[in-house]
C-alpha distance (Angstrom), angle and dihedral (degrees) to the residues before:
residue distance angle dihedral
E1 . . .
N2 3.80 . .
V3 3.79 117.4 .
I4 3.80 109.8 -116.1
G5 3.81 99.9 171.6
L6 3.77 148.3 -4.6
L7 3.81 126.0 -118.8
Y8 3.82 115.2 -155.4
S9 3.79 124.7 -168.7
D10 3.80 130.0 178.5
N11 3.78 130.7 -164.3
R12 3.79 122.6 -134.7
S13 3.79 89.0 -164.1
V14 3.76 123.4 78.3
L15 3.78 87.5 -132.9
P16 3.81 116.6 99.3
F17 3.79 122.9 -111.7
K18 3.76 116.3 -86.4
E19 3.78 127.9 -131.6
D20 3.82 90.1 -104.7
D21 3.81 89.4 54.2
L22 3.79 90.3 54.9
K23 3.83 91.7 48.9
L24 3.80 90.2 50.7
L25 3.81 92.6 49.3
T26 3.80 90.4 47.3
L27 3.81 90.4 52.3
I28 3.82 91.1 48.5
G29 3.80 89.2 48.8
H30 3.82 92.2 52.5
F31 3.80 91.8 50.3
A32 3.81 91.0 47.4
A33 3.82 91.1 49.7
I34 3.80 90.9 51.4
K35 3.81 92.0 52.0
I36 3.81 91.7 46.6
R37 3.81 91.1 50.9
E38 3.81 90.7 47.9
T39 3.80 90.1 51.7
I40 3.81 91.8 48.3
M41 3.81 91.4 49.0
T42 3.80 92.0 47.7
E43 3.80 91.1 51.4
E44 3.81 91.0 46.1
V45 3.81 91.8 51.0
A46 3.82 89.8 49.2
R47 3.82 90.9 49.8
Q48 3.81 90.9 47.7
K49 3.81 91.9 50.3
K50 3.80 90.4 48.9
L51 3.81 90.9 49.7
E52 3.80 91.4 48.0
E53 3.80 90.3 51.1
E54 3.81 91.0 48.9
M55 3.82 89.8 49.1
R56 3.80 90.8 48.8
L57 3.79 91.5 51.0
A58 3.81 91.1 45.6
A59 3.80 90.7 50.7
E60 3.80 90.4 49.0
I61 3.80 91.9 50.1
Q62 3.80 91.4 45.5
Q63 3.79 94.5 50.2
N64 3.81 90.3 47.3
L65 3.81 88.6 59.3
L66 3.81 92.3 57.8
P67 3.81 121.9 81.2
K68 3.80 113.3 -98.2
Q69 3.81 102.3 -175.8
K70 3.76 130.1 54.5
M71 3.78 116.6 -106.0
E72 3.78 109.2 -129.8
S73 3.77 137.5 177.6
S74 3.77 136.2 154.9
A75 3.81 89.6 -86.1
V76 3.82 107.6 34.5
T77 3.81 144.1 21.1
V78 3.82 123.3 -158.4
Y79 3.79 127.3 -174.6
G80 3.80 137.4 158.9
E81 3.79 142.3 174.6
N82 3.79 135.5 -164.1
I83 3.82 129.0 -157.1
P84 3.83 111.0 -171.6
S85 3.78 119.3 -144.7
F86 3.80 89.8 -143.0
E87 3.78 125.7 33.5
V88 3.79 85.5 -90.9
G89 3.78 121.1 29.0
G90 3.77 144.0 -169.9
D91 3.80 101.7 -125.6
Y92 3.77 117.3 107.8
F93 3.77 134.7 -169.2
D94 3.76 135.2 167.7
Y95 3.79 140.9 168.6
F96 3.77 130.2 -177.2
P97 3.81 140.3 152.8
Q98 3.78 126.4 -113.8
R99 3.78 126.1 -138.7
D100 3.81 90.7 -102.5
G101 3.82 90.3 59.7
Q102 3.79 96.7 -105.6
V103 3.80 119.2 132.3
W104 3.80 127.0 -133.3
A105 3.80 120.7 -153.4
A106 3.80 127.3 -178.7
L107 3.78 137.6 174.4
G108 3.78 124.9 179.0
D109 3.79 143.4 166.2
V110 3.81 122.8 -143.3
S111 3.81 115.3 -148.7
G112 3.79 113.0 -108.6
K113 3.78 130.3 15.7
G114 3.77 140.9 -105.6
L115 3.77 131.9 39.5
S116 3.82 98.3 -23.7
A117 3.82 92.0 51.8
A118 3.80 90.3 47.7
M119 3.81 91.6 51.3
L120 3.80 91.3 51.6
M121 3.81 89.6 47.6
S122 3.81 89.6 53.2
N123 3.80 89.6 50.6
L124 3.81 90.1 51.4
H125 3.79 90.4 52.3
A126 3.81 91.3 53.0
M127 3.82 93.7 43.6
L128 3.80 93.5 49.7
R129 3.79 94.3 49.0
A130 3.82 90.2 47.1
H131 3.82 95.9 46.8
V132 3.83 97.9 44.8
E133 3.78 93.2 76.4
A134 3.82 94.1 40.5
S135 3.83 96.9 45.3
P136 3.80 111.6 28.6
R137 3.82 91.0 167.6
L138 3.79 106.4 94.7
A139 3.80 99.4 -143.1
D140 3.82 92.2 48.4
L141 3.80 91.6 45.0
T142 3.81 92.1 52.1
A143 3.81 91.1 48.1
R144 3.80 89.6 52.8
L145 3.79 91.1 49.5
N146 3.80 90.0 49.7
D147 3.81 92.2 52.6
S148 3.81 91.3 47.0
V149 3.81 92.2 50.9
F150 3.81 91.7 46.4
R151 3.81 91.6 51.6
T152 3.79 89.7 49.7
T153 3.82 98.1 45.9
H154 3.85 101.7 26.1
G155 3.80 88.2 -135.0
E156 3.81 93.7 -59.0
R157 3.81 94.9 110.1
F158 3.78 132.2 33.6
I159 3.78 138.6 -165.5
T160 3.79 129.0 -148.0
L161 3.79 110.9 -146.7
F162 3.78 138.9 -179.2
L163 3.79 111.8 -164.6
A164 3.80 124.9 -177.9
R165 3.79 138.4 176.2
F166 3.80 115.9 -157.5
D167 3.80 133.1 -170.6
P168 3.83 107.9 -149.5
A169 3.81 92.2 -166.5
T170 3.80 95.1 60.3
G171 3.80 101.6 21.3
E172 3.80 90.1 -127.3
G173 3.78 121.2 134.1
A174 3.79 141.1 177.6
Y175 3.79 128.0 -155.2
V176 3.78 148.3 172.9
N177 3.78 121.6 -147.2
A178 3.81 110.2 -157.1
G179 3.78 100.6 -168.6
H180 3.80 95.9 -54.0
N181 3.80 130.3 136.4
P182 3.83 104.5 -78.9
P183 3.82 108.4 -106.6
F184 3.79 120.1 -124.3
L185 3.79 120.4 -116.9
L186 3.81 109.5 -162.3
R187 3.80 114.5 -152.9
K188 3.79 126.2 -153.8
D189 3.82 91.0 -106.5
G190 3.82 90.8 57.5
S191 3.80 95.7 -104.9
I192 3.79 119.1 132.3
D193 3.79 127.3 -141.2
T194 3.82 122.5 -165.0
L195 3.80 124.1 -143.7
E196 3.80 109.5 -138.3
E197 3.81 107.2 147.6
G198 3.81 113.6 120.5
G199 3.79 132.9 69.8
L200 3.79 145.3 -106.8
F201 3.78 123.8 -15.0
L202 3.79 116.8 -89.8
G203 3.79 119.7 -85.7
S204 3.79 97.5 20.8
F205 3.82 96.3 109.4
P206 3.80 135.1 -5.0
E207 3.80 122.6 -105.8
C208 3.80 96.6 19.8
T209 3.79 119.0 168.3
Y210 3.78 124.4 -140.1
D211 3.78 135.2 -154.4
R212 3.78 120.9 -131.5
G213 3.77 120.3 -134.6
T214 3.80 129.4 -164.7
F215 3.78 135.4 -147.5
T216 3.79 139.4 177.4
L217 3.78 122.5 -138.5
G218 3.79 114.5 -157.5
E219 3.79 125.0 -154.7
G220 3.80 110.1 -69.0
E221 3.81 93.2 13.0
T222 3.81 122.5 128.6
L223 3.79 136.4 -142.9
L224 3.83 113.9 -156.4
L225 3.81 121.4 -163.2
Y226 3.81 119.4 -174.2
S227 3.81 142.9 165.0
D228 3.80 124.9 -122.9
G229 3.81 89.6 -103.1
I230 3.81 85.2 79.0
T231 3.80 100.7 51.7
E232 3.82 95.7 31.8
G233 3.80 96.0 50.1
A234 3.81 104.6 120.3
D235 3.78 137.8 -159.3
E236 3.80 124.5 -130.3
S237 3.81 92.1 -81.1
G238 3.81 91.2 54.3
E239 3.80 96.6 -107.9
M240 3.81 110.9 145.1
F241 3.79 126.5 -132.8
G242 3.80 87.1 -122.9
E243 3.78 136.7 -175.6
D244 3.82 94.8 -77.1
R245 3.81 92.7 60.1
L246 3.79 89.8 44.1
A247 3.82 91.5 52.4
A248 3.80 91.3 47.0
F249 3.82 91.0 50.6
L250 3.80 90.6 49.1
R251 3.81 92.0 52.8
A252 3.81 93.1 44.9
H253 3.82 94.5 50.6
A254 3.80 101.0 31.9
G255 3.79 92.9 119.7
E256 3.80 94.1 60.3
E257 3.77 124.7 98.5
P258 3.84 114.6 -105.1
D259 3.82 93.8 -112.2
V260 3.83 88.3 56.3
F261 3.80 96.6 38.7
V262 3.82 97.1 50.9
P263 3.84 100.5 55.1
K264 3.80 89.9 40.8
L265 3.81 90.6 54.9
L266 3.81 91.9 48.2
D267 3.81 90.3 49.9
T268 3.81 90.0 49.7
V269 3.81 92.5 51.6
F270 3.81 92.6 48.5
A271 3.80 90.8 47.1
F272 3.82 88.9 51.7
C273 3.82 88.1 51.8
E274 3.83 86.5 52.5
N275 3.82 89.6 -113.0
R276 3.80 90.9 -63.8
D277 3.78 122.0 133.3
P278 3.84 104.4 -84.6
G279 3.81 87.6 -140.0
D280 3.79 96.1 -118.4
D281 3.80 139.2 57.3
A282 3.79 112.5 -81.4
T283 3.81 118.1 -146.7
V284 3.80 132.1 169.8
L285 3.81 130.5 -178.9
V286 3.81 124.3 -178.7
L287 3.79 128.3 -167.3
K288 3.81 114.3 -170.5
R289 3.76 126.6 -177.0
R290 3.77 115.4 -142.9
């Protein structure tokens, strides 16, 4: 057993200790060890409860940052959901309108899991909302976000991010893909385009530049953003859900509203994983033009 303490005894007499003295000291030592272990366990339980409470509060704060209701107008509907693998996760999504009527949509994945990933995700949320008004140009905005993440993490963490600005009136959109899974754009004829233009993930290097891509979303067409927890969710044999199944699901359920489509997709992925934890955060965001 591990040594957890030392019991010292001295003898005022010149006579040596007796066997009974040794037995008594051994008994005292056992009792002392039990009390020390009880104290250590009590302190450990208290620390664990404190950590669990901090994680619960962090998860509550994190979930409060994410949109809860669908965003709907006569021209577009946007909805997303996130299921963290841990109590707090590193996936991030957001969507919000601007005063000019354009819609912003973002989905990202912070490297790692747990509390540190959640904190960085919360920082990304604040940075994006702050920079949107100051840097409306997508490539410049993404470069600013990259520099902010690099200053925060010193290159030790990174974030993949897909960021898009969409005009519901015209159906025209612009985007930057910073190392994220390319979103699927489902056309009326059933074909799927992927949006890959962009650059490196955020936080990898300072002063990165990013390319801006464009897309057009016709009436009834759908843009699907997702995290790798969707495609990399695996069944017991290790087979992943994959992009082919995701594309097939998108085609089969294209007529559904985003707030119906998203939870149904998440349920399908978890059923494929045999209701086991997929091992990563799972996030889906759908933008559909009416």
